[in-house]
Each structure stands twice: as structure tokens, then as C-alpha cells.
PAZA-493756 format. One record per residue (C-alpha): x, y, z; residue in one letter. Coordinates in Angstrom, 2 decimals. Layout:
! residues N
R       x       y       z aa
R       X       Y       Z  A
...
END
This chain:
! residues 261
R       x       y       z aa
R   -9.46   -5.91  -10.34  X
R  -13.22   -6.24  -10.73  X
R  -13.93   -2.62   -9.73  X
R  -13.19    0.35  -11.90  X
R   -9.60    1.41  -11.11  X
R   -9.36    4.98   -9.81  X
R   -5.71    5.05   -8.63  X
R   -3.00    3.12  -10.48  X
R    0.73    3.18   -9.73  X
R    3.32    1.33  -11.81  X
R    6.98    1.01  -10.76  X
R    6.61    4.26   -8.84  X
R    9.86    5.78   -7.52  X
R   10.54    8.96   -5.60  X
R   13.99   10.11   -4.51  X
R   14.45   13.36   -2.59  X
R   17.74   15.19   -3.03  X
R   19.00   16.53    0.29  X
R   22.16   18.21    1.52  X
R   23.33   14.91    3.01  X
R   22.56   12.86   -0.10  X
R   19.58   11.25   -1.83  X
R   16.66    9.86    0.22  X
R   14.78    7.03   -1.49  X
R   11.20    7.50   -0.29  X
R    9.48    5.11   -2.72  X
R   10.87    2.33   -4.88  X
R    9.09    0.16   -7.43  X
R    5.58    0.60   -6.03  X
R    2.88   -1.20   -8.03  X
R   -0.67   -0.73   -6.78  X
R   -4.22   -0.38   -8.05  X
R   -7.09    0.96   -5.96  X
R  -10.62    0.28   -7.15  X
R  -13.65    2.53   -6.96  X
R  -15.29    2.39   -3.53  X
R  -12.39    0.64   -1.77  X
R  -11.08    1.60    1.67  X
R   -7.33    1.04    1.45  X
R   -5.08    1.61    4.47  X
R   -1.32    2.10    4.28  X
R    0.70    0.92    7.27  X
R    4.41    0.65    7.96  X
R    7.20    2.12   10.08  X
R    7.94    5.84   10.16  X
R    9.66    7.00    6.98  X
R    8.44    4.09    4.85  X
R    6.70    6.28    2.27  X
R    3.04    5.98    3.35  X
R    2.39    9.71    3.40  X
R    4.67   10.22    0.39  X
R    2.49    7.87   -1.67  X
R   -0.61    9.83   -0.66  X
R    1.10   13.12   -1.52  X
R    2.18   11.80   -4.93  X
R   -1.40   10.67   -5.54  X
R   -2.58   14.19   -4.66  X
R   -0.02   15.85   -6.91  X
R    1.74   17.41   -3.91  X
R    4.99   15.55   -4.73  X
R    6.34   14.54   -8.13  X
R    7.69   11.01   -8.70  X
R   11.18   10.57  -10.10  X
R   10.30    7.31  -11.85  X
R    7.37    5.17  -12.90  X
R    3.79    6.28  -13.44  X
R    0.68    7.10  -11.40  X
R   -2.82    8.01  -12.57  X
R   -5.95    9.18  -10.75  X
R   -9.23    8.62  -12.59  X
R   -7.16    8.11  -15.73  X
R   -5.50   11.52  -15.32  X
R   -2.18   12.73  -14.01  X
R   -2.28   13.73  -10.32  X
R   -2.01   17.41  -11.37  X
R   -5.00   17.05  -13.70  X
R   -6.92   15.21  -10.98  X
R   -6.19   18.01   -8.51  X
R   -7.38   20.64  -10.98  X
R  -10.60   18.67  -11.58  X
R  -11.17   18.37   -7.79  X
R  -11.08   14.56   -7.96  X
R  -10.10   14.18   -4.30  X
R  -10.38   15.70   -0.85  X
R   -7.35   15.60    1.46  X
R   -7.45   15.32    5.26  X
R   -4.14   16.07    7.00  X
R   -2.82   14.87   10.37  X
R   -3.80   18.19   11.96  X
R   -7.29   19.56   11.35  X
R   -5.85   22.82    9.96  X
R   -8.96   24.89   10.64  X
R   -8.75   28.68   10.55  X
R   -9.40   29.92   14.12  X
R  -11.07   33.15   12.96  X
R  -13.65   31.25   10.88  X
R  -16.67   29.43   12.27  X
R  -17.00   25.71   11.62  X
R  -19.41   26.44    8.77  X
R  -16.97   29.05    7.46  X
R  -14.10   26.56    7.46  X
R  -16.14   23.91    5.67  X
R  -17.38   26.50    3.17  X
R  -13.90   27.76    2.26  X
R  -13.15   25.44   -0.71  X
R  -16.64   26.11   -2.07  X
R  -16.00   29.87   -1.91  X
R  -12.74   29.38   -3.82  X
R  -14.57   27.31   -6.45  X
R  -17.24   29.94   -6.92  X
R  -20.34   28.12   -5.69  X
R  -23.47   30.22   -5.12  X
R  -24.57   31.06   -1.57  X
R  -27.49   28.65   -1.88  X
R  -25.25   25.82   -3.10  X
R  -22.74   26.47   -0.32  X
R  -25.41   26.50    2.36  X
R  -26.87   23.20    1.13  X
R  -23.50   21.46    0.87  X
R  -22.24   22.71    4.24  X
R  -25.43   21.56    5.93  X
R  -25.24   18.13    4.26  X
R  -21.60   17.36    5.08  X
R  -21.86   18.60    8.67  X
R  -24.80   16.24    9.08  X
R  -22.69   13.43    7.58  X
R  -20.01   13.91   10.27  X
R  -22.57   14.54   13.04  X
R  -21.72   18.20   13.55  X
R  -25.11   19.70   12.79  X
R  -25.79   22.46   15.31  X
R  -22.11   23.46   15.58  X
R  -22.08   25.67   12.47  X
R  -21.60   28.95   14.35  X
R  -18.97   27.72   16.79  X
R  -15.23   28.33   16.36  X
R  -12.56   25.62   16.22  X
R  -11.19   26.47   19.70  X
R  -14.65   25.73   21.12  X
R  -14.56   22.13   19.82  X
R  -12.66   19.06   20.99  X
R   -9.81   17.63   18.91  X
R  -12.05   14.88   17.60  X
R  -14.75   17.34   16.58  X
R  -12.17   19.49   14.82  X
R  -11.03   16.48   12.80  X
R  -14.64   15.73   11.86  X
R  -14.94   19.33   10.65  X
R  -11.77   18.81    8.61  X
R  -13.31   15.69    7.04  X
R  -16.49   17.67    6.29  X
R  -14.41   20.33    4.54  X
R  -12.76   17.64    2.38  X
R  -16.19   16.23    1.51  X
R  -17.83   19.59    0.79  X
R  -17.19   19.61   -2.97  X
R  -18.21   15.94   -3.26  X
R  -14.96   14.49   -4.58  X
R  -15.11   10.75   -5.21  X
R  -11.73   10.12   -3.52  X
R  -10.84   10.91    0.08  X
R   -7.13   10.84    1.02  X
R   -6.52   10.77    4.78  X
R   -3.06   11.12    6.29  X
R   -3.22    9.67    9.81  X
R   -6.13   11.93   10.78  X
R   -6.78   10.32   14.18  X
R   -3.18    9.70   15.28  X
R   -3.11   12.46   17.93  X
R   -6.44   11.52   19.54  X
R   -7.02    9.36   22.60  X
R   -8.20    5.78   22.15  X
R  -11.84    6.35   23.13  X
R  -12.26    9.27   20.71  X
R  -10.35    7.38   18.03  X
R  -12.67    4.37   18.35  X
R  -15.71    6.62   17.99  X
R  -14.30    8.35   14.91  X
R  -13.37    5.01   13.36  X
R  -17.01    3.94   13.72  X
R  -18.18    7.21   12.20  X
R  -15.72    6.96    9.31  X
R  -16.91    3.44    8.47  X
R  -20.50    4.68    8.54  X
R  -19.60    7.61    6.29  X
R  -17.81    5.29    3.85  X
R  -20.86    3.01    3.74  X
R  -23.24    5.92    3.11  X
R  -21.17    7.75    0.49  X
R  -19.33    4.99   -1.39  X
R  -16.18    7.14   -1.51  X
R  -12.81    5.64   -2.42  X
R  -10.60    6.15    0.64  X
R   -6.81    6.02    1.00  X
R   -5.90    6.08    4.69  X
R   -2.46    6.29    6.34  X
R   -2.09    4.87    9.85  X
R    0.49    3.48   12.29  X
R   -2.16    1.43   14.11  X
R   -2.63   -2.24   13.19  X
R   -6.09   -2.48   14.85  X
R   -7.23    0.69   13.08  X
R   -6.04   -0.57    9.69  X
R   -7.73   -3.96   10.16  X
R  -10.97   -2.48   11.49  X
R  -11.42    0.10    8.73  X
R  -10.09   -1.39    5.54  X
R  -11.22   -3.47    2.62  X
R   -7.49   -3.88    1.84  X
R   -4.35   -3.17    3.83  X
R   -1.09   -2.19    2.10  X
R    1.91   -3.07    4.27  X
R    5.04   -1.07    3.47  X
R    8.71   -1.76    4.21  X
R   11.26    0.62    5.73  X
R   12.86    3.14    3.40  X
R   13.11    2.87    0.49  X
R    9.33    2.45    0.70  X
R    8.20   -0.76   -0.97  X
R    5.05   -2.83   -0.64  X
R    5.76   -5.99    1.35  X
R    2.16   -7.29    1.40  X
R   -1.36   -6.40    0.28  X
R   -3.98   -8.00    2.52  X
R   -7.62   -8.45    1.48  X
R   -9.98   -8.12    4.42  X
R  -12.34  -11.02    5.09  X
R  -14.41   -9.01    7.57  X
R  -18.02   -8.11    6.71  X
R  -18.77   -4.58    5.51  X
R  -20.82   -3.90    8.67  X
R  -18.32   -3.87   11.56  X
R  -19.30   -3.16   15.16  X
R  -16.33   -2.34   17.40  X
R  -16.55   -5.71   19.15  X
R  -15.58   -7.41   15.89  X
R  -12.05   -6.64   17.11  X
R  -12.46   -9.47   19.64  X
R  -13.09  -12.14   17.01  X
R  -10.59  -14.78   15.80  X
R  -10.96  -13.48   12.23  X
R   -9.86  -10.01   13.30  X
R   -6.88  -11.40   15.25  X
R   -5.83  -13.48   12.23  X
R   -5.82  -10.42    9.97  X
R   -3.88   -8.39   12.55  X
R   -1.31  -11.16   12.81  X
R   -0.83  -11.20    9.05  X
R   -0.23   -7.43    9.10  X
R    2.41   -7.93   11.82  X
R    4.07  -10.64    9.75  X
R    4.06   -8.33    6.72  X
R    5.71   -5.60    8.76  X
R    8.37   -8.02    9.96  X
R    8.95   -9.36    6.45  X
R    9.39   -5.80    5.19  X
R   12.41   -5.35    7.43  X
R   14.17   -7.99    5.32  X
R   14.50   -5.27    2.67  X
R   16.20   -2.90    5.09  X
R   19.64   -2.01    3.83  X
END
């Protein structure tokens, strides 16, 4: 790859031991993600998309192969705050204000009050939540809560943002708006983003590359380079180029089922 590699997986395997036998979540995954890329992971439920993100974050341990983050093990990367993680649910504490939720990781890390105030203000502005600092999560819509969750993940300025289907529970209109905002945020910050989704249009619209995964055991059936320009208005989804990319993703998903055992 021409970019500096920030995430590198080689022959990555992960098998969970359960009461009913082993579950092969990942098998032989080889992937490199370069600095500043937006890489989406798409595939059927149970194909290992979220598992790959969790292994990258050091939340799961592989049973075979290797993975590095910024040249470190995932555990070392976690300890050095190399990434922010956005889960499917916003996970905000209801007794804390929006500013208080965003500030939480900074409090844990021991930032000064002045540093925390500056960072909270900056990231809330990034996600267009300035003015909502003193409100509580229950006073915000689902989309606004997810934006607050993204702000919290950005607060300590990690270079990598890992996002596990953050917009999956939102309606289409809100999701479209947040997709636009996420692209804008990516453009402004230059973060490296790993993004899990079940939506083909979302993956095509957001990504610089799309990783298509097969049913369990999770393997990569295709890696698709986007030919879309970096600046992407929503109506780009009506272009022949967009439809061609979406069709290739569909074909990759179908081809992945050939591995199904």
C-alpha cells in the first residue's frame, strides 16, 4: 500500500469455544488498512465483521495469526489510546450531561479542567452539537445521542476510529444525515476509520475501500476500491458509478456464500 499501514492482519483466526462446540468466527483474514482510509466491513450476520473490529481493539484475542495496530499489539495500542470505539448503542450515562459524557475518558486520563473544556468544546462542534452541552441524553434524539458517542470517541484525539454499526437502529432520513456528517468529519480530521455495516448503500457511500466478508467462518471474499470522488453529495447515490460499485458488493456477498459449509 502507498499509505502508512496502521492496521495489519495476517492469517488471522479466532475460534470461540462454546458449550455446543467451537465457533469459527474468523479464518485466514489478511488485510492492511492505511493511514487516513475509510474502510467498511460488510457481510451477513455472524460473518465476523464486529469480531474483527473487537480483535483490532484488543477486546477479543485471536487464536491464530497476527494483528498489529500502529506497529503494536492491540493491547499496547489500547493502552496508548490509539483508537476510539463507537458501539451500536450510544452507551451514554443518563445521569451525566452531554458534556459530562464526552468528558469522561478525559477525566479517566487525567486531563486538566482547561484541557477537558477545550477538547469537549472542539469535538462537540465537530459533530454539530455545540449548544447541547448541558442537556441530558434522554433529551436528545437517537441520532444526536450517536453523535455525542462519536464525540466521546474523538475527545482524546485518537488517530483511529472504530465504529460498529453505529447508525443501524436509526431511520433512513437520520441515517442519511449522519452519513453526510461522518464523511465531513473524516475529511476534516483525516482519521483512519473502520466501519461495520449491513447496508450496501451506506458502505458504498462512505468508504474508500469496502471489505466484503463471507458467512462463518468469517473470511474476506472481496476488497473493493472505491472510484467515487472524496467529496460525495447524497445524490451521488443516483449515479451509474455508484450503482456499479453496489453491484460489485452484491456479487461479493453472493460469492462469499460459496464458502458456506
